[in-house]
C-alpha positions in Angstrom: -20.3 -15.8 27.6 -20.1 -19.4 28.9 -16.9 -20.8 27.4 -15.1 -24.1 27.4 -11.4 -24.3 26.5 -10.2 -27.5 24.9 -6.9 -28.8 23.4 -6.9 -28.8 19.7 -3.7 -30.7 18.6 -5.0 -33.6 16.6 -5.7 -33.4 12.8 -9.4 -32.6 13.3 -8.6 -30.1 16.0 -6.1 -28.3 13.9 -8.7 -28.0 11.1 -11.1 -26.3 13.5 -8.3 -24.2 14.9 -7.5 -22.9 11.4 -11.2 -22.2 10.6 -11.7 -19.8 13.6 -10.9 -16.5 11.8 -13.7 -17.2 9.3 -16.1 -16.8 12.2 -14.7 -13.4 13.2 -13.7 -11.4 10.2 -16.0 -11.9 7.1 -18.6 -9.1 6.8 -17.0 -7.1 9.6 -13.4 -6.4 8.7 -13.0 -6.0 4.9 -9.2 -5.5 5.2 -8.6 -9.0 6.5 -6.7 -11.2 4.1 -7.8 -14.8 4.5 -4.8 -17.1 4.7 -4.6 -20.1 2.4 -6.0 -23.0 4.3 -3.6 -25.5 2.7 -0.6 -23.3 3.8 -1.9 -23.1 7.4 -2.3 -26.8 7.6 1.3 -27.3 6.6 2.4 -24.5 8.9 0.8 -26.2 11.9 1.9 -29.8 11.0 4.8 -30.9 13.1 5.9 -33.2 10.3 6.2 -30.4 7.8 7.3 -27.3 9.8 10.9 -27.6 11.0 10.2 -25.1 13.8 8.6 -28.0 15.8 12.0 -29.7 16.0 13.1 -27.3 18.7 9.8 -26.1 20.0 6.7 -27.2 21.9 3.4 -25.9 20.7 0.0 -26.5 22.3 -3.2 -25.4 20.5 -6.3 -24.4 22.4 -9.8 -23.8 21.1 -12.6 -21.9 22.9 -16.1 -23.2 22.5 -19.4 -21.5 23.4 -22.3 -23.3 25.0 -23.4 -24.7 21.7 -20.0 -26.1 20.9 -19.2 -23.4 18.3 -15.6 -22.2 18.1 -15.3 -18.6 19.3 -11.5 -18.2 19.8 -8.1 -19.8 19.7 -4.6 -19.5 21.0 -1.2 -21.3 20.8 1.1 -21.7 23.7 4.7 -21.9 22.4 8.0 -22.8 24.0 10.9 -22.0 21.6 13.9 -23.8 23.1 16.3 -22.0 20.8 15.2 -18.7 22.2 15.8 -19.8 25.8 19.2 -21.3 24.9 20.2 -17.8 23.7 18.5 -15.5 26.3 18.2 -17.8 29.4 15.1 -15.8 30.4 12.5 -18.6 30.6 10.2 -16.8 28.2 7.3 -18.6 26.6 5.1 -17.2 23.9 1.5 -17.0 22.8 0.4 -16.7 19.2 -2.2 -17.3 16.5 -4.6 -15.6 18.8 -8.1 -15.0 17.5 -11.2 -14.2 19.6 -14.7 -12.8 19.5 -15.1 -9.5 21.3 -15.6 -11.1 24.8 -13.2 -10.6 27.7 -14.3 -13.9 29.3 -13.4 -15.9 26.2 -10.1 -14.1 25.9 -9.3 -14.6 29.5 -10.0 -18.3 29.2 -7.6 -18.6 26.3 -4.8 -16.6 27.9 -5.2 -18.7 31.1 -4.9 -21.9 29.1 -1.7 -20.8 27.3 -0.2 -19.4 30.5 -0.9 -22.7 32.4 0.8 -24.7 29.6 3.9 -22.4 29.8 4.0 -22.2 33.6 3.9 -26.0 33.9 7.1 -26.1 31.8 8.9 -23.6 33.9 8.3 -20.5 31.9 8.2 -17.2 33.9 7.1 -14.8 31.2 4.5 -15.1 28.4 5.2 -12.9 25.4 3.3 -12.4 22.2 1.7 -12.5 19.8 4.3 -14.7 18.0 3.0 -16.7 15.1 4.9 -19.0 15.9 8.3 -17.3 16.3 10.1 -14.0 15.7 10.9 -15.1 12.1 7.2 -15.4 11.3 4.5 -12.7 11.3 4.4 -11.2 14.8 2.9 -8.4 16.8 -0.6 -7.1 17.5 -1.8 -4.4 15.1 -2.6 -1.3 17.3 -2.5 1.5 14.7 -3.3 1.5 11.0 -6.5 -0.5 10.6 -7.7 1.2 7.4 -5.6 -0.8 4.9 -5.1 -4.5 4.3 -1.8 -6.0 5.6 1.0 -6.5 3.1 2.3 -9.9 2.4 3.4 -11.9 5.5 2.2 -9.2 7.9 -0.6 -9.8 10.5 -4.0 -8.1 10.8 -6.5 -8.1 13.7 -9.6 -6.2 14.9 -9.0 -3.0 16.9 -10.6 -4.6 20.0 -7.8 -7.1 20.4 -5.7 -4.5 22.1 -8.3 -4.1 24.9 -8.6 -7.9 25.3 -4.8 -8.2 25.7 -4.3 -5.2 27.9 -7.4 -6.1 30.0 -5.8 -9.4 31.0 -2.8 -7.6 32.4 -0.3 -7.8 29.5 2.2 -4.9 29.3 3.8 -3.5 26.1 7.4 -4.6 25.7 8.3 -3.6 22.1 6.7 -1.8 19.1 7.3 -2.9 15.5 6.9 -0.2 12.8 5.8 -0.4 9.2 7.0 2.5 7.0 5.2 3.5 3.8 6.3 5.3 0.7 4.9 6.0 -2.8 6.9 7.1 -5.8 4.7 8.3 -8.7 7.7 9.1 -10.9 9.8 6.0 -10.1 12.8 8.1 -9.3 14.5 7.7 -5.9 14.6 10.7 -3.6 17.5 13.0 -4.7 19.4 12.6 -1.4 19.2 8.8 -1.7 20.3 8.7 -5.3 23.2 11.0 -4.5 24.3 8.8 -1.6 24.1 5.7 -3.7 26.2 7.3 -6.5 28.9 8.5 -4.0 28.9 5.0 -2.4 29.7 3.3 -5.7 32.4 5.9 -6.5 34.2 5.6 -3.1 33.9 1.9 -2.5 34.5 -1.2 -4.5 31.5 -3.5 -4.3 29.3 -5.3 -6.8 25.5 -5.2 -6.7 23.7 -8.0 -8.5 20.3 -9.6 -8.7 19.4 -13.0 -7.2 20.5 -15.8 -9.4 17.4 -18.1 -9.6 19.5 -20.8 -11.5 21.6 -21.2 -8.4 18.8 -20.7 -5.9 20.0 -23.2 -3.3 23.5 -21.7 -3.4 22.1 -18.2 -3.1 20.0 -19.3 -0.1 23.1 -20.6 1.7 25.1 -17.4 1.0 22.2 -15.2 2.2 21.8 -17.2 5.4 25.4 -16.4 6.4 24.7 -12.7 6.2 21.2 -13.1 7.8 22.6 -14.8 10.9 25.4 -12.2 11.4 23.5 -9.1 10.5 20.5 -9.7 12.8 22.3 -11.4 15.7 22.3 -8.2 17.8 18.7 -7.3 17.3 16.3 -7.4 20.2 14.7 -10.9 20.4 16.6 -12.3 17.4 16.7 -16.1 17.1 18.6 -17.4 14.1 16.7 -19.9 12.0 18.1 -23.4 11.7 19.4 -24.4 8.3 16.3 -26.6 7.9 14.0 -23.7 8.8 15.8 -21.3 6.4 15.6 -23.8 3.5 11.9 -24.4 4.3 11.2 -20.7 4.2 13.2 -20.2 1.0 11.3 -23.0 -0.7 8.0 -21.3 0.0 9.3 -17.9 -1.1 10.8 -19.3 -4.3 7.3 -19.5 -5.7 6.6 -15.8 -5.3 10.1 -14.2 -5.3 10.9 -11.8 -8.2 14.7 -11.7 -8.8 14.4 -8.1 -10.1 13.5 -7.1 -6.5 16.2 -9.1 -4.7 19.8 -8.0 -4.6 23.1 -9.3 -3.3 26.1 -7.1 -2.6 29.6 -8.6 -2.9 33.0 -7.2 -1.8 35.9 -9.0 -3.4 33.7 -12.0 -4.1 32.3 -12.2 -0.6 28.6 -11.7 0.1 28.4 -8.5 2.1 24.7 -7.9 2.2 21.4 -8.7 0.7 18.0 -7.1 0.2 14.7 -9.0 -0.3 11.4 -7.3 -1.4 8.3 -9.2 -2.4 5.3 -8.2 -4.5 2.3 -7.7 -2.2 0.6 -11.0 -3.0 -2.0 -10.2 -0.4 -3.7 -8.0 -3.1 -4.5 -11.2 -4.9 -5.0 -13.5 -1.9 -7.8 -11.2 -0.4 -10.0 -12.4 -3.3 -9.5 -16.2 -2.7 -11.2 -16.7 0.7 -8.4 -19.1 1.6 -8.9 -21.6 -1.2 -6.9 -22.3 -4.3 -9.4 -24.9 -5.7 -11.4 -25.1 -7.8 -11.2 -21.5 -9.1 -8.8 -19.8 -6.6 -5.7 -20.4 -8.9 -7.4 -18.6 -11.8 -8.3 -15.7 -9.5 -4.8 -15.6 -8.1 -3.3 -15.4 -11.6 -5.8 -12.7 -12.6 -5.3 -10.4 -9.6 -1.5 -10.9 -9.5 -1.4 -8.8 -12.7 -2.9 -5.9 -10.7 -0.4 -5.9 -7.8 0.9 -2.3 -7.3 2.9 -2.5 -4.1 6.0 -4.2 -2.7 7.1 -5.0 0.8 10.8 -4.6 1.6 10.8 -7.7 3.8 14.4 -7.8 4.9 17.7 -6.0 4.3 21.0 -6.7 6.0 24.7 -5.7 5.6 27.6 -7.3 7.5 28.9 -4.9 10.2 32.3 -4.4 8.6 30.7 -3.2 5.3 28.0 -0.9 6.7 30.1 2.3 6.1 30.0 1.7 2.3 26.5 2.9 1.6 25.4 -0.5 0.3 22.0 -0.1 1.8 21.4 3.2 -0.2 22.1 1.2 -3.4 19.7 -1.5 -2.4 16.9 1.1 -1.9 17.7 2.9 -5.2 17.5 -0.3 -7.2 14.3 -1.4 -5.5 12.7 2.0 -6.2 13.5 1.8 -9.9 12.7 -1.8 -10.5 9.5 -1.8 -8.5 8.2 1.2 -10.3 9.2 -0.3 -13.7 7.0 -3.3 -12.8 4.0 -1.0 -12.0 4.5 -1.1 -8.2 5.0 2.5 -7.0 3.8 1.8 -3.5 6.1 0.2 -0.9 6.2 -0.8 2.7 9.4 -1.4 4.7 8.5 -3.7 7.6 8.9 -4.6 10.3 11.4 -2.3 12.0 12.0 -2.4 15.8 11.1 0.9 17.4 14.6 1.0 19.0 16.4 0.5 15.6 17.1 4.2 15.4 19.5 4.1 12.4 17.1 2.2 10.2 14.0 4.3 11.2 15.9 7.6 10.6 17.2 6.4 7.3 13.7 5.5 6.1 12.4 8.9 7.2 15.1 10.7 5.2 14.1 8.7 2.2 10.5 9.9 2.5 9.0 6.9 4.3 6.5 7.5 7.1 5.3 5.2 9.8 1.7 4.2 9.0 1.2 1.0 11.0 2.3 0.0 14.5 2.5 -3.6 15.8 3.1 -4.4 19.5 4.5 -7.2 21.5 3.4 -7.7 25.1 4.7 -9.5 28.2 2.8 -11.1 31.0 4.6 -12.3 34.2 3.8 -15.9 35.0 5.2 -16.0 38.6 
């Protein structure tokens, strides 16, 4: 296919950039969940997304010979990442493309050129836009829609990425479990009971009346608990508050827990109802009737995603995580959500992956990050 790559950073260009998936998925990939266009506009607006305060992002659009958009990509430099790792790694993200190697190659070359010109020596992705957003290329598990805040892509994307020379660098795993009875696995329940008998800690739900205070307390744990993970980059205070503001509209305090030891926050767990089960019916629009559809389908949500769970290192021997899982099992089932996904988990996070397997979870989706040398 004859293809032309253009920059797409102004307001009109961002609109075209956002629209690209609607030319790829409808009618072909029924498990794709269209994102809300209004949310994507805010996400890509440097005035509204605080990620842009420490990052450079260049949007590229691929056009065919008739001027129709047939692909897109973002080149991303996260200065906070490079301040931590000193590895001159840039990123690509928000990749969408028709099944054409020439179009994909044009997009990858454009992103690579942008990164190389700014001194980057590696291009890694997909990152949409950073490690704290939805990341990875789905390479296994295409037969179900993604859960909330997880990506989805056609199977042929793997060939487009590998065919350009990218090499796998890390797998991200999604674990699945279903509890028809609502009772946690016996070994998990026994472990939680022993933990509460042997150690003094308090488990409580998220206090929505002190939401801002809870956000600050949780961030302290978040920064410390994930600092040693591969590729981790702590969110700035502004980024964390921005994310929390968005999540506040969908968070269910019965699925969010905080553990305290002698009044100090020692850990937290956040699970979200799988809002994608409603969003898949909206085609990306809330108006004029999308809100009514959203309210209707929200009542039918039957799954949760365990989106994040962390315990400070000095308290990890207490079994707090077992108590988090038990409470999530019970409360989710009581709300009519017996299905659950724990994601994403780094493939080299052996303790977490083994713990989930012992609780009856199984890996049912794999997402992959790739590297491409730029030198």
